[in-house]
N, C-alpha and C positions, 0 to 999 in steps of 0.2 A: 503493500498499501503509502504509496504517497504520502510521508511525512508532511502535518503542520494542514491537513486540509481536509480531515476529518471528525467530524463531533467528537465530545468525552462518551466512550464507555462506558457507564457507571453501572452503582447497582439501585433497581429503581425499585418501591412498592409499589402496585397497581391495588387498588380497596374500590367493589364493587359495592355500594352504599345499598339496593336495594336485596342481596341476597347473603350479607353482612360475611364477606369472604374478602380476604387479601391474602396476597401470596406477591414472593422476592423475585425477583428478575437482573437480569443485565441489559439495560435500555441508551438509546440514546435521548432518551424524553429527559426535561428537565423539567421539575416543575417549585416556587417556591416555598409551597408546605410543606412540612415535613413531619414523620410519625418516627419514636422511638418502637423499635423492633423485635423480637421475642430475646435476639442475642445481644440488647443492651445499646446497639447501636441504631444510632439518628440517621435515616435515610427520606430524599425526595419522595414525594405521595402523588402519584395520580391517580381522580378519582373518576371513574367508569360510570356506566348505566347501563352495562349489562355481561356479566359472563358467563361463565357456565355452573354457575352458583346459581343463575337466577334466569339464564335461558328459557325457554318451555321444552326446547326441540331435547337439553342434557334431563331437565325435573321432571319431564310430562306433565306439567301443571299448565294451565291457558290461566293469566290473566285475562280479567275483564275490564275493557278499557268504557270509558263513557263515553261514547259516541256522541249520544244524544247532544252533551255539554260541549262537544267540539264543535259538531254543527250548528248550532246557537250560536257561540260564541264567535266560527265566522260570520255568520248571519249581520250579527251586530255588528261585525268590523269592516265586513263590509256591502254589505247590504243584500236585499233579496236574489238581486238579480235582472230584475228589473230597472230599467229605462226606459226614461222619460226620450225618446231620438227626433221628437218634432223641433 
């Protein structure tokens, strides 16, 4: 590898907030937030929305989405879709 052009490869904790799951790996990703890990060291932490601990494919559980609320929020934000073209 060419020296001086690659980002630093360091230990990073990825934390799935929905699944209450975290794992330590190495990555080039960085974060301002840190967490103290089980070994007593402090590492940067990156929060993710979904991982194998919370994804329905791996867990076998479906999440119920509030689709009615999403449609109503869309209609409030963008209107009902009917425009006065006159």
